[in-house]
Steps between C-alpha positions, in 0.01 A plus 500: 500500500460753775228480755260797500436707812147362517620137489757572771230659714271196459784259584577703809144493626462134402811401694398703804151355484631142476735560792222628728255233380740220604597673826131552584417137424795376712403724797138374469622135495739540787232669713215268402698189577637650820863458392575862582240737636522797256135606558611848603633551142185377312329832466805690379619229262150472355477875440845512344440202270160609382619853443797395288283249310253785429779728376638223276166417349411865450832560325445188289148595397612856419770351272249264342270793406778743406709263283326345202753217481479419872525130572475391864733220594384503863258226590272598786340159489802364681443743792134408505586129513756537776280723721197271441692188604641679803153622605335160446777329705449760781117446493520117502756478778324764712165320448658170613701644787375810680855561643586643155372849444434681170594860550296765319807607311503166321149553378553867413807408291325222316188706421715801394717289269187350342351848455810646345532204261129533396536871428827453296338207308201718418735782388688259276183370349372856435833589338497192272149584367 
């Protein structure tokens, strides 16, 4: 069974999104825990990750609405869970120890991921009606 062009495109964007999501999370962790100061990369990596995530979700939602048999196998809940755990850990540690700083890019990434997930969930629910 051959893979359609649309499926290949979604897999490409999914893979790229996953790569940048993990890279972003690792850079955030290394910087927050002062293992390696990569704070000079935070703005750029945040912009790249959120842009690629937006492209992937836009492509996915377009496919959902265009294709009557579209079935999403991508679970955004996992991203929400990971980013929520990361943010809660950052908040707790920084609250207990002021030596640890929450950079604005952490918050921007978390809120953006939540927003993108909420929009795609609403789109999916509308499509299923």
